[in-house]
C-alpha positions as CSV (number, residue, x, y, z in Angstrom):
1,M,86.7,-118.7,-28.1
2,L,83.9,-121.0,-27.3
3,L,82.4,-120.6,-23.3
4,E,80.3,-123.1,-23.4
5,A,78.0,-123.7,-19.9
6,P,75.6,-126.1,-17.9
7,C,71.8,-125.2,-19.1
8,D,70.9,-124.6,-15.2
9,F,74.0,-121.7,-14.8
10,D,72.8,-118.6,-13.6
11,W,74.4,-116.0,-16.1
12,N,73.5,-113.2,-14.0
13,A,75.9,-114.3,-10.9
14,S,78.9,-114.5,-12.6
15,L,78.4,-111.6,-14.4
16,A,81.4,-109.6,-13.0
17,N,83.5,-111.8,-13.1
18,L,83.3,-112.9,-17.3
19,A,83.5,-109.2,-17.7
20,R,86.8,-108.9,-16.4
21,S,87.8,-112.4,-18.3
22,I,86.1,-111.7,-21.5
23,T,87.8,-108.1,-21.8
24,L,91.0,-109.2,-20.9
25,T,91.2,-111.7,-24.2
26,P,91.8,-110.2,-27.6
27,L,89.6,-113.7,-28.9
28,R,86.4,-113.1,-30.2
29,V,84.2,-115.1,-27.5
30,V,81.0,-116.5,-28.0
31,L,78.5,-117.7,-25.1
32,T,76.3,-120.6,-24.7
33,G,74.4,-122.7,-22.2
34,G,71.7,-121.4,-20.0
35,L,70.5,-118.0,-21.9
36,D,66.9,-118.0,-22.6
37,A,65.1,-114.9,-24.4
38,Q,64.7,-113.5,-20.5
39,N,68.6,-113.0,-19.4
40,V,70.4,-112.8,-23.2
41,G,70.1,-108.9,-22.9
42,P,71.9,-108.6,-20.1
43,V,74.3,-110.7,-20.1
44,I,75.4,-109.4,-24.4
45,E,74.6,-105.8,-22.4
46,A,77.8,-106.7,-19.3
47,L,79.9,-109.0,-21.8
48,R,79.8,-107.9,-25.2
49,P,80.2,-111.1,-26.5
50,W,81.0,-112.1,-29.8
51,G,78.3,-114.1,-30.7
52,V,75.6,-116.1,-28.8
53,A,74.5,-119.5,-29.1
54,Q,71.2,-121.2,-28.3
55,S,70.4,-125.3,-28.5
56,L,67.5,-125.4,-30.3
57,G,65.6,-129.3,-29.9
58,D,63.3,-130.7,-33.0
59,S,59.9,-130.0,-31.3
60,S,58.2,-127.1,-32.5
61,E,57.7,-125.9,-28.9
62,D,61.8,-124.9,-28.8
63,L,61.1,-123.4,-32.2
64,A,59.0,-121.3,-30.6
65,Q,60.9,-120.4,-27.6
66,F,64.1,-119.4,-30.4
67,T,61.8,-116.2,-31.5
68,P,61.8,-114.6,-28.6
69,F,65.2,-115.2,-28.0
70,C,66.7,-113.4,-31.6
71,Q,64.1,-110.7,-30.4
72,A,65.9,-110.2,-26.6
73,V,69.4,-110.9,-28.9
74,R,68.5,-107.7,-31.4
75,R,67.4,-105.1,-29.3
76,A,70.5,-106.1,-26.3
77,D,72.8,-105.6,-30.1
78,A,71.4,-102.8,-30.8
79,P,73.2,-99.3,-32.0
80,E,72.0,-97.0,-29.1
């Protein structure tokens, strides 16, 4: 199941409600929209989605933002 939020979505304000909903579904959940290197870690830790996605544009600036995003995902998803 894809949960796509608007680019300016405040994930932190919605974590508790989303956590309840996600734990009730047997479906694999992929989150997208409004995720960046600063908020993706806490979102992964709180919601434990099957996957996350970040939109990439065509500019080198967009690519430069992708590396920190991937690093944050890896840190949040690392085994404890």
